[in-house]
C-alpha positions in Angstrom: -9.7 -12.4 14.1 -8.9 -10.2 16.4 -4.8 -11.2 16.5 -5.0 -10.8 13.3 -5.9 -7.5 12.8 -3.6 -7.0 15.6 -0.6 -8.7 13.8 -0.8 -6.6 10.6 -1.3 -3.2 12.7 2.1 -4.1 14.6 3.5 -5.3 11.7 2.4 -2.2 9.6 4.2 0.2 12.6 7.2 -1.9 13.0 8.3 -3.3 9.4 6.7 0.0 7.5 7.7 3.5 9.2 7.4 4.9 5.7 5.0 4.2 2.9 4.8 6.2 0.0 2.2 5.7 -3.4 3.6 7.3 -6.8 1.0 7.9 -9.6 2.5 8.7 -13.1 -0.5 9.2 -15.0 0.1 10.1 -18.9 -2.7 11.6 -21.3 -4.1 8.6 -22.8 -5.2 7.3 -19.5 -1.9 4.7 -19.0 0.6 4.9 -16.6 2.3 3.3 -13.5 1.7 2.9 -9.8 4.6 2.0 -7.4 3.7 1.5 -3.9 6.9 1.6 -1.6 7.1 0.1 1.9 10.0 1.2 3.8 11.4 0.4 7.9 12.6 3.7 9.0 15.8 2.3 10.5 15.8 4.9 13.2 12.7 4.1 14.3 12.6 0.3 14.8 16.3 0.6 16.4 14.6 2.3 18.7 11.8 -0.4 19.2 13.7 -3.1 19.0 16.8 -2.2 21.7 19.4 -4.1 22.2 17.8 -6.5 20.2 18.9 -4.2 16.7 22.1 -5.1 16.9 21.6 -9.0 17.0 18.9 -9.8 13.6 19.9 -11.6 11.3 18.1 -11.3 8.2 18.6 -11.3 4.7 16.3 -11.8 1.9 16.4 -10.0 -1.7 13.8 -11.5 -4.3 11.9 -10.5 -7.2 9.0 -12.0 -8.7 5.9 -11.4 -10.8 2.0 -12.1 -9.5 1.9 -14.3 -13.0 4.8 -16.2 -12.4 3.5 -17.2 -8.5 -0.1 -18.5 -10.1 2.5 -20.0 -12.8 4.6 -21.9 -10.2 1.5 -22.3 -8.1 -0.7 -23.3 -10.1 -2.4 -26.6 -8.6 -3.2 -24.6 -5.6 -4.7 -21.3 -7.4 -7.3 -24.1 -9.6 -8.4 -24.9 -6.3 -9.9 -21.8 -5.8 -13.4 -20.6 -6.7 -13.9 -19.3 -10.1 -14.4 -16.0 -8.9 -11.1 -16.2 -6.5 -9.4 -17.2 -9.6 -10.1 -13.9 -11.8 -9.4 -11.9 -8.3 -5.9 -13.5 -8.6 -5.6 -12.9 -12.1 -6.1 -9.0 -11.8 -2.8 -8.6 -10.4 -0.9 -10.9 -13.2 0.8 -7.1 -14.3 1.8 -6.5 -10.8 5.9 -7.0 -9.9 6.8 -7.2 -6.4 10.7 -6.7 -5.3 11.8 -7.3 -1.7 14.9 -6.4 0.2 15.4 -7.2 3.7 18.9 -6.8 5.4 20.1 -6.6 8.8 23.9 -6.2 7.2 22.8 -3.2 4.8 20.0 -2.1 7.1 17.7 -2.2 4.5 14.2 -3.4 4.4 12.3 -2.2 1.8 9.6 -3.5 -0.7 8.5 -2.0 -3.9 5.5 -3.0 -5.6 4.8 -1.5 -9.3 2.6 -1.9 -12.6 2.4 -0.4 -15.4 -1.3 0.1 -16.8 -3.6 1.4 -19.6 -6.1 2.4 -17.2 -6.3 3.4 -14.0 -9.3 1.2 -13.1 -7.6 -1.9 -13.7 -5.3 -1.4 -11.4 -5.8 -3.8 -7.9 -5.5 -2.5 -4.7 -2.1 -3.1 -4.4 -1.7 -3.2 -0.6 -2.7 -7.0 -0.8 -0.6 -8.3 -3.2 2.0 -10.3 -0.8 -0.9 -11.2 1.2 -2.3 -13.2 -2.1 1.0 -14.3 -3.1 1.2 -15.9 0.2 -2.6 -17.9 -0.4 -1.1 -19.3 -3.2 2.5 -20.6 -1.8 1.2 -21.7 0.9 -2.4 -23.0 0.2 -4.2 -20.9 2.4 -8.1 -18.8 2.2 -7.8 -15.5 0.9 -6.2 -13.7 4.1 -6.6 -10.2 1.7 -10.2 -10.5 2.2 -9.6 -10.1 6.1 -8.7 -6.1 5.4 -11.3 -3.6 6.6 -10.5 -1.8 3.6 -10.2 -1.2 -0.2 -8.5 0.9 -2.1 -9.3 1.6 -6.2 -9.2 4.5 -8.4 -10.5 6.1 -11.3 -9.9 8.3 -14.0 -11.9 10.2 -16.5 -9.7 12.5 -18.8 -10.1 15.1 -16.3 -10.9 14.1 -12.8 -8.5 11.4 -11.1 -10.0 9.6 -7.8 -8.3 7.3 -5.3 -11.5 5.6 -3.5 -11.3 4.3 -0.3 -14.0 1.7 0.9 -14.8 0.2 4.3 -15.2 -3.5 3.6 -16.0 -4.0 7.4 -16.6 -2.0 9.9 -15.8 -4.3 13.0 -12.4 -4.8 11.6 -12.2 -1.0 11.4 -13.0 -0.5 14.9 -10.8 -3.2 16.1 -8.3 -1.4 14.3 -9.0 1.8 15.5 -9.0 0.6 19.5 -5.4 -1.6 19.2 -3.7 1.6 17.7 -4.8 3.4 20.2 -3.3 1.1 22.5 0.1 1.1 20.2 0.2 4.8 20.1 0.2 5.2 23.9 2.9 2.4 24.0 5.1 4.2 21.7 4.4 7.3 23.0 7.7 7.7 24.2 9.6 7.4 21.1 10.2 9.8 17.7 9.2 7.7 15.7 8.7 8.1 11.6 5.2 7.3 10.9 4.7 8.4 7.2 1.9 8.0 4.5 2.7 9.9 1.5 0.4 10.3 -2.2 2.6 11.5 -4.6 0.7 12.2 -7.5 2.0 13.1 -11.6 -0.5 14.5 -14.0 -0.5 15.4 -17.8 -2.3 18.5 -17.3 -2.1 21.2 -14.7 -4.5 20.8 -11.8 -7.6 23.1 -11.2 -8.2 21.5 -7.5 -7.6 19.0 -4.6 -10.1 17.2 -2.7 -8.1 17.4 0.7 -5.9 20.9 1.5 -3.4 19.8 2.8 -2.1 18.6 -0.5 1.0 20.4 -1.7 1.3 21.1 -5.5 4.2 21.6 -7.4 5.2 25.1 -9.1 4.1 23.8 -11.9 1.2 22.8 -11.0 1.4 19.1 -12.7 2.0 17.1 -9.4 1.2 16.8 -5.9 2.3 15.3 -2.7 0.0 14.6 0.2 1.6 13.4 3.7 0.1 11.7 6.4 0.1 9.8 9.2 0.6 6.4 9.0 -1.3 5.6 12.2 -4.2 7.9 11.0 -4.6 6.4 8.3 -5.0 2.9 9.5 -7.7 4.2 11.9 -9.2 6.4 9.2 -8.7 4.7 5.8 -11.0 7.1 4.0 -8.9 10.1 5.0 -6.9 9.0 1.9 -9.8 9.3 -0.7 -8.6 12.0 -3.3 -10.5 13.6 -5.9 -8.0 16.0 -8.2 -9.2 17.8 -11.0 -7.7 18.6 -13.7 -7.4 22.1 -16.0 -9.0 21.3 -19.7 -7.1 19.7 -22.7 -6.4 22.5 -25.0 
């Protein structure tokens, strides 16, 4: 378990130096969510050193999660009923992965259109679940130490973060402190940004660091990626909208 958490942390810091979560919410509660994980090339180059120019990798693929379930249906059927239901929640999720050492672009984009945002699963676990199906693994995503979900009642929007494993959180926090010391000499981009767009003006936001647009219908909250990994609940958010006319 310890090695797993260390791998997740190092992989996130080195591969996804910039993470953004974008939500576009309509008046009826429908909308679209997009999570973009981007390797900042300047940051990665500092860490990789001479190995940066030797890197040879090219992947450019897109898939719908429902197609993964269909392709590996024999594996899917081996899981328990609750596990199958969990996979099914991801059926409308689409993934595009590009990893090109030639174009110097390493980007993963995960998207989902929804009728109600409560139906959106924890998109940060999408690739883990796809790997589980492809390789007949146990549910590796369940080894993450927190879960993200959303709610919207027509006036109040919530980004809900729940710690699911205290031990895992404590291990991650300690390992990130060690990594911070190791990379302190580098000038790294490690941003985690929430960009949310609403159908009406924002009345209030729970996090005072959030920047509200001039038309008051969108906000942006930028955090340090390592901080969000040590304290995932810092990304929880409550946004109150003005009443509809």
